[in-house]
mmCIF file of the N, C-alpha and C atoms, coordinates in Angstrom:
data_MODEL
# 
_entry.id   MODEL 
# 
loop_
_atom_site.group_PDB 
_atom_site.id 
_atom_site.type_symbol 
_atom_site.label_atom_id 
_atom_site.label_alt_id 
_atom_site.label_comp_id 
_atom_site.label_asym_id 
_atom_site.label_entity_id 
_atom_site.label_seq_id 
_atom_site.pdbx_PDB_ins_code 
_atom_site.Cartn_x 
_atom_site.Cartn_y 
_atom_site.Cartn_z 
_atom_site.occupancy 
_atom_site.B_iso_or_equiv 
_atom_site.pdbx_formal_charge 
_atom_site.auth_seq_id 
_atom_site.auth_comp_id 
_atom_site.auth_asym_id 
_atom_site.auth_atom_id 
_atom_site.pdbx_PDB_model_num 
ATOM 1   N N  . MET A 1 1  ? -95.969 22.482 9.773   1.00 0.00 ? 1  MET A N  1 
ATOM 2   C CA . MET A 1 1  ? -95.920 23.032 9.415   1.00 0.00 ? 1  MET A CA 1 
ATOM 3   C C  . MET A 1 1  ? -94.438 23.535 10.547  1.00 0.00 ? 1  MET A C  1 
ATOM 4   N N  . LEU A 1 2  ? -93.356 23.196 9.919   1.00 0.00 ? 2  LEU A N  1 
ATOM 5   C CA . LEU A 1 2  ? -91.746 23.315 10.183  1.00 0.00 ? 2  LEU A CA 1 
ATOM 6   C C  . LEU A 1 2  ? -91.606 24.133 11.103  1.00 0.00 ? 2  LEU A C  1 
ATOM 7   N N  . THR A 1 3  ? -91.396 24.264 12.762  1.00 0.00 ? 3  THR A N  1 
ATOM 8   C CA . THR A 1 3  ? -90.912 25.050 13.272  1.00 0.00 ? 3  THR A CA 1 
ATOM 9   C C  . THR A 1 3  ? -89.008 24.624 13.251  1.00 0.00 ? 3  THR A C  1 
ATOM 10  N N  . LEU A 1 4  ? -87.864 25.347 13.278  1.00 0.00 ? 4  LEU A N  1 
ATOM 11  C CA . LEU A 1 4  ? -86.885 25.764 12.797  1.00 0.00 ? 4  LEU A CA 1 
ATOM 12  C C  . LEU A 1 4  ? -86.908 25.960 14.545  1.00 0.00 ? 4  LEU A C  1 
ATOM 13  N N  . ALA A 1 5  ? -84.985 25.853 15.747  1.00 0.00 ? 5  ALA A N  1 
ATOM 14  C CA . ALA A 1 5  ? -85.141 26.254 16.352  1.00 0.00 ? 5  ALA A CA 1 
ATOM 15  C C  . ALA A 1 5  ? -84.374 26.831 16.468  1.00 0.00 ? 5  ALA A C  1 
ATOM 16  N N  . PRO A 1 6  ? -83.985 28.413 17.331  1.00 0.00 ? 6  PRO A N  1 
ATOM 17  C CA . PRO A 1 6  ? -83.021 29.468 16.635  1.00 0.00 ? 6  PRO A CA 1 
ATOM 18  C C  . PRO A 1 6  ? -81.561 29.261 16.488  1.00 0.00 ? 6  PRO A C  1 
ATOM 19  N N  . THR A 1 7  ? -80.443 29.718 15.907  1.00 0.00 ? 7  THR A N  1 
ATOM 20  C CA . THR A 1 7  ? -78.970 29.525 15.532  1.00 0.00 ? 7  THR A CA 1 
ATOM 21  C C  . THR A 1 7  ? -78.688 30.370 16.355  1.00 0.00 ? 7  THR A C  1 
ATOM 22  N N  . VAL A 1 8  ? -77.547 29.195 17.302  1.00 0.00 ? 8  VAL A N  1 
ATOM 23  C CA . VAL A 1 8  ? -76.448 29.410 18.267  1.00 0.00 ? 8  VAL A CA 1 
ATOM 24  C C  . VAL A 1 8  ? -75.668 29.889 17.593  1.00 0.00 ? 8  VAL A C  1 
ATOM 25  N N  . PRO A 1 9  ? -74.108 30.497 17.599  1.00 0.00 ? 9  PRO A N  1 
ATOM 26  C CA . PRO A 1 9  ? -73.497 30.469 16.662  1.00 0.00 ? 9  PRO A CA 1 
ATOM 27  C C  . PRO A 1 9  ? -72.217 29.213 17.318  1.00 0.00 ? 9  PRO A C  1 
ATOM 28  N N  . VAL A 1 10 ? -71.927 29.125 15.977  1.00 0.00 ? 10 VAL A N  1 
ATOM 29  C CA . VAL A 1 10 ? -70.679 27.962 16.153  1.00 0.00 ? 10 VAL A CA 1 
ATOM 30  C C  . VAL A 1 10 ? -69.483 27.959 15.556  1.00 0.00 ? 10 VAL A C  1 
ATOM 31  N N  . PRO A 1 11 ? -69.090 27.675 16.803  1.00 0.00 ? 11 PRO A N  1 
ATOM 32  C CA . PRO A 1 11 ? -67.736 27.431 16.909  1.00 0.00 ? 11 PRO A CA 1 
ATOM 33  C C  . PRO A 1 11 ? -66.409 27.408 15.323  1.00 0.00 ? 11 PRO A C  1 
ATOM 34  N N  . THR A 1 12 ? -65.955 27.943 15.175  1.00 0.00 ? 12 THR A N  1 
ATOM 35  C CA . THR A 1 12 ? -64.690 27.623 14.126  1.00 0.00 ? 12 THR A CA 1 
ATOM 36  C C  . THR A 1 12 ? -64.525 26.334 13.784  1.00 0.00 ? 12 THR A C  1 
ATOM 37  N N  . ALA A 1 13 ? -65.035 25.617 13.404  1.00 0.00 ? 13 ALA A N  1 
ATOM 38  C CA . ALA A 1 13 ? -63.492 23.924 13.136  1.00 0.00 ? 13 ALA A CA 1 
ATOM 39  C C  . ALA A 1 13 ? -64.493 23.009 11.885  1.00 0.00 ? 13 ALA A C  1 
ATOM 40  N N  . ARG A 1 14 ? -63.584 22.091 11.898  1.00 0.00 ? 14 ARG A N  1 
ATOM 41  C CA . ARG A 1 14 ? -63.908 21.274 10.949  1.00 0.00 ? 14 ARG A CA 1 
ATOM 42  C C  . ARG A 1 14 ? -64.886 20.022 11.441  1.00 0.00 ? 14 ARG A C  1 
ATOM 43  N N  . LEU A 1 15 ? -65.403 19.868 10.785  1.00 0.00 ? 15 LEU A N  1 
ATOM 44  C CA . LEU A 1 15 ? -66.620 18.595 10.787  1.00 0.00 ? 15 LEU A CA 1 
ATOM 45  C C  . LEU A 1 15 ? -65.511 17.180 11.682  1.00 0.00 ? 15 LEU A C  1 
ATOM 46  N N  . PRO A 1 16 ? -66.754 16.867 12.364  1.00 0.00 ? 16 PRO A N  1 
ATOM 47  C CA . PRO A 1 16 ? -65.704 15.413 12.570  1.00 0.00 ? 16 PRO A CA 1 
ATOM 48  C C  . PRO A 1 16 ? -65.034 14.026 11.751  1.00 0.00 ? 16 PRO A C  1 
ATOM 49  N N  . ARG A 1 17 ? -63.918 14.036 11.670  1.00 0.00 ? 17 ARG A N  1 
ATOM 50  C CA . ARG A 1 17 ? -62.904 13.904 10.470  1.00 0.00 ? 17 ARG A CA 1 
ATOM 51  C C  . ARG A 1 17 ? -63.973 12.571 10.831  1.00 0.00 ? 17 ARG A C  1 
ATOM 52  N N  . SER A 1 18 ? -65.203 11.436 11.218  1.00 0.00 ? 18 SER A N  1 
ATOM 53  C CA . SER A 1 18 ? -65.491 10.455 10.602  1.00 0.00 ? 18 SER A CA 1 
ATOM 54  C C  . SER A 1 18 ? -66.494 11.242 9.488   1.00 0.00 ? 18 SER A C  1 
ATOM 55  N N  . LEU A 1 19 ? -66.502 12.659 8.902   1.00 0.00 ? 19 LEU A N  1 
ATOM 56  C CA . LEU A 1 19 ? -67.436 12.602 7.959   1.00 0.00 ? 19 LEU A CA 1 
ATOM 57  C C  . LEU A 1 19 ? -66.447 13.186 6.821   1.00 0.00 ? 19 LEU A C  1 
ATOM 58  N N  . CYS A 1 20 ? -65.311 12.882 6.964   1.00 0.00 ? 20 CYS A N  1 
ATOM 59  C CA . CYS A 1 20 ? -64.120 13.848 6.376   1.00 0.00 ? 20 CYS A CA 1 
ATOM 60  C C  . CYS A 1 20 ? -63.943 11.868 5.541   1.00 0.00 ? 20 CYS A C  1 
ATOM 61  N N  . ARG A 1 21 ? -63.489 11.819 4.510   1.00 0.00 ? 21 ARG A N  1 
ATOM 62  C CA . ARG A 1 21 ? -63.606 10.600 3.460   1.00 0.00 ? 21 ARG A CA 1 
ATOM 63  C C  . ARG A 1 21 ? -61.708 11.203 2.839   1.00 0.00 ? 21 ARG A C  1 
ATOM 64  N N  . HIS A 1 22 ? -61.353 12.580 3.260   1.00 0.00 ? 22 HIS A N  1 
ATOM 65  C CA . HIS A 1 22 ? -60.017 13.054 3.008   1.00 0.00 ? 22 HIS A CA 1 
ATOM 66  C C  . HIS A 1 22 ? -58.538 12.466 3.563   1.00 0.00 ? 22 HIS A C  1 
ATOM 67  N N  . SER A 1 23 ? -57.122 12.458 2.967   1.00 0.00 ? 23 SER A N  1 
ATOM 68  C CA . SER A 1 23 ? -56.630 12.511 3.657   1.00 0.00 ? 23 SER A CA 1 
ATOM 69  C C  . SER A 1 23 ? -55.852 13.932 4.621   1.00 0.00 ? 23 SER A C  1 
ATOM 70  N N  . VAL A 1 24 ? -55.942 14.986 3.332   1.00 0.00 ? 24 VAL A N  1 
ATOM 71  C CA . VAL A 1 24 ? -54.959 15.807 3.863   1.00 0.00 ? 24 VAL A CA 1 
ATOM 72  C C  . VAL A 1 24 ? -56.006 17.027 4.694   1.00 0.00 ? 24 VAL A C  1 
ATOM 73  N N  . LEU A 1 25 ? -55.517 17.222 5.867   1.00 0.00 ? 25 LEU A N  1 
ATOM 74  C CA . LEU A 1 25 ? -57.417 17.844 6.704   1.00 0.00 ? 25 LEU A CA 1 
ATOM 75  C C  . LEU A 1 25 ? -57.282 19.350 5.788   1.00 0.00 ? 25 LEU A C  1 
ATOM 76  N N  . CYS A 1 26 ? -58.038 19.686 5.962   1.00 0.00 ? 26 CYS A N  1 
ATOM 77  C CA . CYS A 1 26 ? -58.982 20.912 5.834   1.00 0.00 ? 26 CYS A CA 1 
ATOM 78  C C  . CYS A 1 26 ? -58.539 22.786 6.913   1.00 0.00 ? 26 CYS A C  1 
ATOM 79  N N  . PRO A 1 27 ? -58.621 23.446 5.337   1.00 0.00 ? 27 PRO A N  1 
ATOM 80  C CA . PRO A 1 27 ? -58.372 24.834 6.233   1.00 0.00 ? 27 PRO A CA 1 
ATOM 81  C C  . PRO A 1 27 ? -59.750 24.631 7.566   1.00 0.00 ? 27 PRO A C  1 
ATOM 82  N N  . THR A 1 28 ? -59.170 25.443 8.600   1.00 0.00 ? 28 THR A N  1 
ATOM 83  C CA . THR A 1 28 ? -60.459 25.688 9.742   1.00 0.00 ? 28 THR A CA 1 
ATOM 84  C C  . THR A 1 28 ? -61.440 26.959 8.937   1.00 0.00 ? 28 THR A C  1 
ATOM 85  N N  . ALA A 1 29 ? -62.720 27.212 8.774   1.00 0.00 ? 29 ALA A N  1 
ATOM 86  C CA . ALA A 1 29 ? -63.519 28.880 8.215   1.00 0.00 ? 29 ALA A CA 1 
ATOM 87  C C  . ALA A 1 29 ? -62.856 30.149 8.751   1.00 0.00 ? 29 ALA A C  1 
ATOM 88  N N  . ASP A 1 30 ? -61.117 29.885 9.973   1.00 0.00 ? 30 ASP A N  1 
ATOM 89  C CA . ASP A 1 30 ? -61.410 31.075 9.479   1.00 0.00 ? 30 ASP A CA 1 
ATOM 90  C C  . ASP A 1 30 ? -59.349 31.211 8.739   1.00 0.00 ? 30 ASP A C  1 
ATOM 91  N N  . SER A 1 31 ? -59.409 30.427 8.699   1.00 0.00 ? 31 SER A N  1 
ATOM 92  C CA . SER A 1 31 ? -58.174 29.743 7.447   1.00 0.00 ? 31 SER A CA 1 
ATOM 93  C C  . SER A 1 31 ? -58.754 31.322 5.699   1.00 0.00 ? 31 SER A C  1 
ATOM 94  N N  . PRO A 1 32 ? -58.196 32.233 5.691   1.00 0.00 ? 32 PRO A N  1 
ATOM 95  C CA . PRO A 1 32 ? -57.099 32.822 4.167   1.00 0.00 ? 32 PRO A CA 1 
ATOM 96  C C  . PRO A 1 32 ? -57.788 31.804 2.872   1.00 0.00 ? 32 PRO A C  1 
ATOM 97  N N  . ASP A 1 33 ? -57.455 30.336 3.076   1.00 0.00 ? 33 ASP A N  1 
ATOM 98  C CA . ASP A 1 33 ? -57.855 29.251 1.840   1.00 0.00 ? 33 ASP A CA 1 
ATOM 99  C C  . ASP A 1 33 ? -58.869 28.367 2.448   1.00 0.00 ? 33 ASP A C  1 
ATOM 100 N N  . ARG A 1 34 ? -59.850 29.088 3.029   1.00 0.00 ? 34 ARG A N  1 
ATOM 101 C CA . ARG A 1 34 ? -60.892 28.499 3.965   1.00 0.00 ? 34 ARG A CA 1 
ATOM 102 C C  . ARG A 1 34 ? -61.278 28.079 3.246   1.00 0.00 ? 34 ARG A C  1 
ATOM 103 N N  . GLU A 1 35 ? -61.539 27.970 1.227   1.00 0.00 ? 35 GLU A N  1 
ATOM 104 C CA . GLU A 1 35 ? -62.504 27.505 0.155   1.00 0.00 ? 35 GLU A CA 1 
ATOM 105 C C  . GLU A 1 35 ? -61.234 25.963 -0.119  1.00 0.00 ? 35 GLU A C  1 
ATOM 106 N N  . ALA A 1 36 ? -60.210 26.049 -0.075  1.00 0.00 ? 36 ALA A N  1 
ATOM 107 C CA . ALA A 1 36 ? -59.948 24.883 -0.215  1.00 0.00 ? 36 ALA A CA 1 
ATOM 108 C C  . ALA A 1 36 ? -59.982 23.660 0.138   1.00 0.00 ? 36 ALA A C  1 
ATOM 109 N N  . ALA A 1 37 ? -61.299 23.473 0.911   1.00 0.00 ? 37 ALA A N  1 
ATOM 110 C CA . ALA A 1 37 ? -61.636 22.707 2.338   1.00 0.00 ? 37 ALA A CA 1 
ATOM 111 C C  . ALA A 1 37 ? -62.849 21.579 0.802   1.00 0.00 ? 37 ALA A C  1 
ATOM 112 N N  . ALA A 1 38 ? -62.777 20.610 1.432   1.00 0.00 ? 38 ALA A N  1 
ATOM 113 C CA . ALA A 1 38 ? -62.549 19.611 -0.090  1.00 0.00 ? 38 ALA A CA 1 
ATOM 114 C C  . ALA A 1 38 ? -64.724 19.596 1.485   1.00 0.00 ? 38 ALA A C  1 
ATOM 115 N N  . VAL A 1 39 ? -64.944 19.730 -0.765  1.00 0.00 ? 39 VAL A N  1 
ATOM 116 C CA . VAL A 1 39 ? -67.069 20.028 -0.279  1.00 0.00 ? 39 VAL A CA 1 
ATOM 117 C C  . VAL A 1 39 ? -67.656 18.402 0.516   1.00 0.00 ? 39 VAL A C  1 
ATOM 118 N N  . VAL A 1 40 ? -68.567 17.873 0.836   1.00 0.00 ? 40 VAL A N  1 
ATOM 119 C CA . VAL A 1 40 ? -68.708 17.468 1.580   1.00 0.00 ? 40 VAL A CA 1 
ATOM 120 C C  . VAL A 1 40 ? -70.640 17.490 0.674   1.00 0.00 ? 40 VAL A C  1 
ATOM 121 N N  . VAL A 1 41 ? -71.072 18.062 0.566   1.00 0.00 ? 41 VAL A N  1 
ATOM 122 C CA . VAL A 1 41 ? -72.612 18.426 0.157   1.00 0.00 ? 41 VAL A CA 1 
ATOM 123 C C  . VAL A 1 41 ? -73.137 19.397 -1.235  1.00 0.00 ? 41 VAL A C  1 
ATOM 124 N N  . SER A 1 42 ? -72.815 18.706 -2.025  1.00 0.00 ? 42 SER A N  1 
ATOM 125 C CA . SER A 1 42 ? -72.927 19.595 -3.653  1.00 0.00 ? 42 SER A CA 1 
ATOM 126 C C  . SER A 1 42 ? -74.564 19.872 -4.180  1.00 0.00 ? 42 SER A C  1 
ATOM 127 N N  . HIS A 1 43 ? -74.365 20.885 -3.849  1.00 0.00 ? 43 HIS A N  1 
ATOM 128 C CA . HIS A 1 43 ? -76.263 21.598 -5.060  1.00 0.00 ? 43 HIS A CA 1 
ATOM 129 C C  . HIS A 1 43 ? -76.061 22.112 -6.371  1.00 0.00 ? 43 HIS A C  1 
ATOM 130 N N  . PRO A 1 44 ? -74.868 21.912 -7.168  1.00 0.00 ? 44 PRO A N  1 
ATOM 131 C CA . PRO A 1 44 ? -74.730 22.798 -8.170  1.00 0.00 ? 44 PRO A CA 1 
ATOM 132 C C  . PRO A 1 44 ? -76.744 23.107 -8.507  1.00 0.00 ? 44 PRO A C  1 
ATOM 133 N N  . GLU A 1 45 ? -77.496 22.214 -8.639  1.00 0.00 ? 45 GLU A N  1 
ATOM 134 C CA . GLU A 1 45 ? -79.052 23.068 -9.323  1.00 0.00 ? 45 GLU A CA 1 
ATOM 135 C C  . GLU A 1 45 ? -79.956 24.383 -8.265  1.00 0.00 ? 45 GLU A C  1 
ATOM 136 N N  . GLN A 1 46 ? -78.711 24.356 -6.540  1.00 0.00 ? 46 GLN A N  1 
ATOM 137 C CA . GLN A 1 46 ? -79.073 25.231 -6.308  1.00 0.00 ? 46 GLN A CA 1 
ATOM 138 C C  . GLN A 1 46 ? -78.545 26.501 -6.259  1.00 0.00 ? 46 GLN A C  1 
ATOM 139 N N  . GLY A 1 47 ? -77.455 25.845 -6.910  1.00 0.00 ? 47 GLY A N  1 
ATOM 140 C CA . GLY A 1 47 ? -75.774 27.170 -6.736  1.00 0.00 ? 47 GLY A CA 1 
ATOM 141 C C  . GLY A 1 47 ? -75.433 27.281 -5.120  1.00 0.00 ? 47 GLY A C  1 
ATOM 142 N N  . TRP A 1 48 ? -74.723 26.226 -4.555  1.00 0.00 ? 48 TRP A N  1 
ATOM 143 C CA . TRP A 1 48 ? -74.484 25.878 -3.057  1.00 0.00 ? 48 TRP A CA 1 
ATOM 144 C C  . TRP A 1 48 ? -73.355 24.183 -2.992  1.00 0.00 ? 48 TRP A C  1 
ATOM 145 N N  . SER A 1 49 ? -72.559 24.720 -2.346  1.00 0.00 ? 49 SER A N  1 
ATOM 146 C CA . SER A 1 49 ? -71.889 23.526 -1.979  1.00 0.00 ? 49 SER A CA 1 
ATOM 147 C C  . SER A 1 49 ? -71.467 23.515 -0.222  1.00 0.00 ? 49 SER A C  1 
ATOM 148 N N  . LEU A 1 50 ? -71.282 22.851 0.811   1.00 0.00 ? 50 LEU A N  1 
ATOM 149 C CA . LEU A 1 50 ? -71.113 22.798 1.940   1.00 0.00 ? 50 LEU A CA 1 
ATOM 150 C C  . LEU A 1 50 ? -69.728 21.559 2.123   1.00 0.00 ? 50 LEU A C  1 
ATOM 151 N N  . LEU A 1 51 ? -68.798 22.328 2.458   1.00 0.00 ? 51 LEU A N  1 
ATOM 152 C CA . LEU A 1 51 ? -67.364 22.700 3.057   1.00 0.00 ? 51 LEU A CA 1 
ATOM 153 C C  . LEU A 1 51 ? -66.999 22.048 3.393   1.00 0.00 ? 51 LEU A C  1 
ATOM 154 N N  . CYS A 1 52 ? -66.153 20.770 4.034   1.00 0.00 ? 52 CYS A N  1 
ATOM 155 C CA . CYS A 1 52 ? -65.337 20.345 5.736   1.00 0.00 ? 52 CYS A CA 1 
ATOM 156 C C  . CYS A 1 52 ? -65.617 20.947 6.632   1.00 0.00 ? 52 CYS A C  1 
ATOM 157 N N  . ASN A 1 53 ? -65.365 22.282 5.931   1.00 0.00 ? 53 ASN A N  1 
ATOM 158 C CA . ASN A 1 53 ? -65.135 22.428 6.867   1.00 0.00 ? 53 ASN A CA 1 
ATOM 159 C C  . ASN A 1 53 ? -66.734 23.511 7.485   1.00 0.00 ? 53 ASN A C  1 
ATOM 160 N N  . ASP A 1 54 ? -67.295 23.688 7.326   1.00 0.00 ? 54 ASP A N  1 
ATOM 161 C CA . ASP A 1 54 ? -68.646 23.968 7.590   1.00 0.00 ? 54 ASP A CA 1 
ATOM 162 C C  . ASP A 1 54 ? -69.063 25.416 6.855   1.00 0.00 ? 54 ASP A C  1 
ATOM 163 N N  . ILE A 1 55 ? -68.219 25.100 5.374   1.00 0.00 ? 55 ILE A N  1 
ATOM 164 C CA . ILE A 1 55 ? -68.435 27.010 5.668   1.00 0.00 ? 55 ILE A CA 1 
ATOM 165 C C  . ILE A 1 55 ? -69.718 26.567 3.804   1.00 0.00 ? 55 ILE A C  1 
ATOM 166 N N  . VAL A 1 56 ? -70.866 27.204 3.631   1.00 0.00 ? 56 VAL A N  1 
ATOM 167 C CA . VAL A 1 56 ? -71.723 26.975 2.517   1.00 0.00 ? 56 VAL A CA 1 
ATOM 168 C C  . VAL A 1 56 ? -71.303 28.621 1.008   1.00 0.00 ? 56 VAL A C  1 
ATOM 169 N N  . VAL A 1 57 ? -70.300 28.055 0.514   1.00 0.00 ? 57 VAL A N  1 
ATOM 170 C CA . VAL A 1 57 ? -70.013 28.444 -0.343  1.00 0.00 ? 57 VAL A CA 1 
ATOM 171 C C  . VAL A 1 57 ? -70.894 28.409 -1.589  1.00 0.00 ? 57 VAL A C  1 
ATOM 172 N N  . PHE A 1 58 ? -70.651 29.546 -2.502  1.00 0.00 ? 58 PHE A N  1 
ATOM 173 C CA . PHE A 1 58 ? -72.462 30.167 -3.068  1.00 0.00 ? 58 PHE A CA 1 
ATOM 174 C C  . PHE A 1 58 ? -71.378 30.223 -5.044  1.00 0.00 ? 58 PHE A C  1 
ATOM 175 N N  . ASP A 1 59 ? -72.351 29.848 -6.618  1.00 0.00 ? 59 ASP A N  1 
ATOM 176 C CA . ASP A 1 59 ? -72.197 29.778 -7.776  1.00 0.00 ? 59 ASP A CA 1 
ATOM 177 C C  . ASP A 1 59 ? -71.632 31.361 -7.442  1.00 0.00 ? 59 ASP A C  1 
ATOM 178 N N  . ASP A 1 60 ? -71.960 32.372 -7.239  1.00 0.00 ? 60 ASP A N  1 
ATOM 179 C CA . ASP A 1 60 ? -71.760 33.350 -7.334  1.00 0.00 ? 60 ASP A CA 1 
ATOM 180 C C  . ASP A 1 60 ? -70.916 34.169 -6.135  1.00 0.00 ? 60 ASP A C  1 
ATOM 181 N N  . THR A 1 61 ? -69.668 33.490 -5.819  1.00 0.00 ? 61 THR A N  1 
ATOM 182 C CA . THR A 1 61 ? -68.400 33.514 -4.962  1.00 0.00 ? 61 THR A CA 1 
ATOM 183 C C  . THR A 1 61 ? -68.601 33.723 -3.254  1.00 0.00 ? 61 THR A C  1 
ATOM 184 N N  . GLY A 1 62 ? -69.442 34.301 -2.671  1.00 0.00 ? 62 GLY A N  1 
ATOM 185 C CA . GLY A 1 62 ? -69.544 34.703 -1.822  1.00 0.00 ? 62 GLY A CA 1 
ATOM 186 C C  . GLY A 1 62 ? -70.360 33.617 -1.136  1.00 0.00 ? 62 GLY A C  1 
ATOM 187 N N  . ASP A 1 63 ? -69.730 33.382 0.543   1.00 0.00 ? 63 ASP A N  1 
ATOM 188 C CA . ASP A 1 63 ? -69.604 32.277 1.332   1.00 0.00 ? 63 ASP A CA 1 
ATOM 189 C C  . ASP A 1 63 ? -70.663 32.713 2.667   1.00 0.00 ? 63 ASP A C  1 
ATOM 190 N N  . LEU A 1 64 ? -71.036 31.863 2.907   1.00 0.00 ? 64 LEU A N  1 
ATOM 191 C CA . LEU A 1 64 ? -71.541 31.246 4.439   1.00 0.00 ? 64 LEU A CA 1 
ATOM 192 C C  . LEU A 1 64 ? -71.079 30.575 6.055   1.00 0.00 ? 64 LEU A C  1 
ATOM 193 N N  . LEU A 1 65 ? -70.494 31.589 7.081   1.00 0.00 ? 65 LEU A N  1 
ATOM 194 C CA . LEU A 1 65 ? -69.416 31.031 7.411   1.00 0.00 ? 65 LEU A CA 1 
ATOM 195 C C  . LEU A 1 65 ? -69.904 30.480 8.588   1.00 0.00 ? 65 LEU A C  1 
ATOM 196 N N  . PRO A 1 66 ? -69.783 29.248 9.295   1.00 0.00 ? 66 PRO A N  1 
ATOM 197 C CA . PRO A 1 66 ? -70.122 29.204 10.602  1.00 0.00 ? 66 PRO A CA 1 
ATOM 198 C C  . PRO A 1 66 ? -71.252 29.818 11.686  1.00 0.00 ? 66 PRO A C  1 
ATOM 199 N N  . ASP A 1 67 ? -70.100 30.314 11.878  1.00 0.00 ? 67 ASP A N  1 
ATOM 200 C CA . ASP A 1 67 ? -71.136 31.456 12.869  1.00 0.00 ? 67 ASP A CA 1 
ATOM 201 C C  . ASP A 1 67 ? -71.719 32.402 12.226  1.00 0.00 ? 67 ASP A C  1 
ATOM 202 N N  . GLY A 1 68 ? -72.298 32.285 11.708  1.00 0.00 ? 68 GLY A N  1 
ATOM 203 C CA . GLY A 1 68 ? -73.174 33.145 10.526  1.00 0.00 ? 68 GLY A CA 1 
ATOM 204 C C  . GLY A 1 68 ? -73.149 34.742 9.934   1.00 0.00 ? 68 GLY A C  1 
ATOM 205 N N  . GLN A 1 69 ? -71.858 34.900 10.194  1.00 0.00 ? 69 GLN A N  1 
ATOM 206 C CA . GLN A 1 69 ? -70.660 35.771 9.249   1.00 0.00 ? 69 GLN A CA 1 
ATOM 207 C C  . GLN A 1 69 ? -71.683 35.974 6.655   1.00 0.00 ? 69 GLN A C  1 
ATOM 208 N N  . ILE A 1 70 ? -71.698 36.282 6.636   1.00 0.00 ? 70 ILE A N  1 
ATOM 209 C CA . ILE A 1 70 ? -71.741 36.973 5.717   1.00 0.00 ? 70 ILE A CA 1 
ATOM 210 C C  . ILE A 1 70 ? -70.262 37.309 4.319   1.00 0.00 ? 70 ILE A C  1 
ATOM 211 N N  . VAL A 1 71 ? -70.195 36.399 3.934   1.00 0.00 ? 71 VAL A N  1 
ATOM 212 C CA . VAL A 1 71 ? -68.331 36.802 2.795   1.00 0.00 ? 71 VAL A CA 1 
ATOM 213 C C  . VAL A 1 71 ? -69.427 37.611 1.443   1.00 0.00 ? 71 VAL A C  1 
ATOM 214 N N  . ALA A 1 72 ? -69.320 38.368 0.617   1.00 0.00 ? 72 ALA A N  1 
ATOM 215 C CA . ALA A 1 72 ? -70.055 39.023 -0.429  1.00 0.00 ? 72 ALA A CA 1 
ATOM 216 C C  . ALA A 1 72 ? -68.941 38.172 -1.638  1.00 0.00 ? 72 ALA A C  1 
ATOM 217 N N  . PRO A 1 73 ? -70.033 37.798 -2.256  1.00 0.00 ? 73 PRO A N  1 
ATOM 218 C CA . PRO A 1 73 ? -69.045 37.389 -3.958  1.00 0.00 ? 73 PRO A CA 1 
ATOM 219 C C  . PRO A 1 73 ? -67.506 38.586 -3.935  1.00 0.00 ? 73 PRO A C  1 
ATOM 220 N N  . HIS A 1 74 ? -66.461 37.218 -3.430  1.00 0.00 ? 74 HIS A N  1 
ATOM 221 C CA . HIS A 1 74 ? -65.446 38.062 -4.474  1.00 0.00 ? 74 HIS A CA 1 
ATOM 222 C C  . HIS A 1 74 ? -64.896 38.063 -6.107  1.00 0.00 ? 74 HIS A C  1 
ATOM 223 N N  . ARG A 1 75 ? -65.558 38.051 -6.837  1.00 0.00 ? 75 ARG A N  1 
ATOM 224 C CA . ARG A 1 75 ? -65.281 37.342 -8.360  1.00 0.00 ? 75 ARG A CA 1 
ATOM 225 C C  . ARG A 1 75 ? -63.758 38.671 -8.580  1.00 0.00 ? 75 ARG A C  1 
ATOM 226 N N  . PRO A 1 76 ? -62.692 37.797 -9.673  1.00 0.00 ? 76 PRO A N  1 
ATOM 227 C CA . PRO A 1 76 ? -61.614 38.099 -9.225  1.00 0.00 ? 76 PRO A CA 1 
ATOM 228 C C  . PRO A 1 76 ? -61.581 40.200 -11.164 1.00 0.00 ? 76 PRO A C  1 
ATOM 229 N N  . THR A 1 77 ? -61.501 40.596 -10.850 1.00 0.00 ? 77 THR A N  1 
ATOM 230 C CA . THR A 1 77 ? -61.730 42.094 -11.440 1.00 0.00 ? 77 THR A CA 1 
ATOM 231 C C  . THR A 1 77 ? -61.469 41.249 -12.967 1.00 0.00 ? 77 THR A C  1 
ATOM 232 N N  . GLU A 1 78 ? -61.731 42.110 -14.157 1.00 0.00 ? 78 GLU A N  1 
ATOM 233 C CA . GLU A 1 78 ? -60.911 41.381 -15.751 1.00 0.00 ? 78 GLU A CA 1 
ATOM 234 C C  . GLU A 1 78 ? -60.174 42.867 -15.216 1.00 0.00 ? 78 GLU A C  1 
ATOM 235 N N  . ALA A 1 79 ? -59.258 42.522 -15.508 1.00 0.00 ? 79 ALA A N  1 
ATOM 236 C CA . ALA A 1 79 ? -58.564 43.814 -16.248 1.00 0.00 ? 79 ALA A CA 1 
ATOM 237 C C  . ALA A 1 79 ? -58.001 44.346 -17.880 1.00 0.00 ? 79 ALA A C  1 
# 
């Protein structure tokens, strides 16, 4: 059986530079443009991607922030 350690809040920051393979710095997790960060891991079959600033973005446009906060889906409304 797999046992998981309790999660501890993580400060919002970028992943170590050694993990970033792009030249432009990504916005931090608390920036308004946080979803513009580069994709580090993508699992389209599961509907999520991990960004360089440690945010998990979901296909429904919701986000999971590094500190555990949930951002509700924010799809554009039709005019």
